[in-house]
Residue, then its C-alpha position, 0 to 999 in steps of 0.5 A: m500500500k502506498k503512502i499518500i503525501l499531500s504537498a505542493a509537489v502533488v500539484l507539480m507532479l504533472i502529466s507528461c505522456q510518452n509511449e513507444s509501441t513495440e509492435p509494427t504500426t501503420s500510424a505516422i505516430t510511433h510515440r504516444l504523446c499527450a501535452s497535459h504536462d506542458v499545458l498545466q505547467e503553462q497554466l500554473e505559470a500564468d495563474p499562481t492561484l491554480a496551485i492553491r486550488m489544486n492543493e485544496i482539491e487534493a486535500f478534499t479528495q483524500n478526505r472523502i476517500s478516507k471516509s468509510n461511508f464514502r458514496l456518491v450523493n445521487g448514487k451515480v454520475v451520468i456525464p453529458v458530452v459535447v463534441n466539438v469537431l474542427y476540420r480542414t479536410a474531409s477525413e478530419n470531419i469525423s462521422d457521427a458514427q465515429i464520434q458515437s464509437q468514442i462515447d461507447v468506448l468510454n461507457q464500456d471502459f468506465t463500467a467494466t463492460n469492455t470485452d477485454f476486462g476479462s483479461v485482468p490477471a487474477e492477482w488484481s481481480a478483486i480490485a478491478a473496478n466498475v467505476g459506474i460513471t456513464f456518458e451521454l452524447v448530447t451535441i455535436n458542433r462542427k466547424s470548418t477551418s483553414k488550420t493544418s494543426w492546432g497545437t496545445r495552447d487551447a486555441m481550439k477551445s476559443t471561438k475568437k481564435g478560430g476554434l469553438d468555445p466550450t459548451s456549459p463547461t461546469t456541467t458538461l464534458n467538452l471533447w474537441a476532435c481536431t488535428i493537434g500536431g507535433g505527434i500529440l494524441g491528446y491532452a486533458q485539463f485537470p480539475g481546478g483549471s479555468s472553465s473557459t478551457d476545461g475539457v479534453v482534446i483528442d486528435s481526430k485520427y485517434f478519436g473512437l474506433s478510428g480504424t487500422a490506419s491509426y493502429p495501435y491507438n485505434l480503440g478509443r483508449t486515448g479518450t479513456h486515458e485523457v478523461g481519466h486525467w480530467m477526472n483527477l487521475r495521475h499516471i500509474w507511475g506517478d510521473a517519477s521513478c517508482g513514484n506515487d500516483l496518489v492511489a493506494d491499490t495500484p502497484v508502484a511502477k518504475t516508469s511508463n510502459f510501452g506496447v503490450p508487455a507480457y504478464p507478469y511484468v516484474s517491477t524493479c521497484l522494491p519490494a519485488h512485485n508485478e506492475m499493472t501495465m494494463n491500467y488505463m493510466d499507463y502508456t501501453d497501446d490501446r489493446g494493452m490497457y483495460m482496467f481501473t482499480n477501486g482506488q482510482k474509482a474512489r478518487m474519480a468519484a470524489i470530484f463529483v460529490s457535494g463540494g467537489p470540483r465537478a459536483a455540478i456535472g450531470q445535475 
């Protein structure tokens, strides 16, 4: 069991996503990259009060998790989703069916109804979680643009900058599908950031069930991983060698894992144990990740209870 330590370092333990596949791929991207680390660092530098808010959120989260009677106020969370599609080419203007496939993947992964959930190793079967959070697509907004790529400065989230403003961000999850560029698959904003930039950005080539051309990131798990960050989850290795992801039941990991490691994958972090490479918050290929834990479930649930940073969602 990992010791939870609250400090300013928690805020600065940022999300840098880098993943190298060990399998042949037809995708132009050979390393999984998300820009959450860089985006959050820029937000912290621009707004010194963000660190204070994130520390307060962390303290609230740990307090809620520690309560033996912890439960959601209304028993479940259904998250309304708005998808904002920004396209220059026909292929970037992804279909309604592809968009719905991402919603379907989120619903499966967050309710443990994904077909590969049965592959969870026996040693973790007792803590493999049905998070019990579901998603409902309510609106698709589309906008033709002349941009070849959007980068990671949140321009796609601003109508004034050629993108699309988020819709009701305090009560709704906004997803942006666009070409990010720079080899970035996606990035998320953690709880505590500005509502004007809140949500998740996913490159349109890796949005939902995107086809063999996007292998090994074609099963919608970029969305699952990034929404996990949006729900306050850290990487399973805690963004440091043998680091702390603030979840007690995830085994300590040396660093990010790539491709689809064969189980058991013995950690070099002592004492000797197996790493949970199939966790959604690792860097494995889409087909190599298929579980959350009960500890991660409790951490996510805490943001939706009364007083939590996303308590207005679904209300």
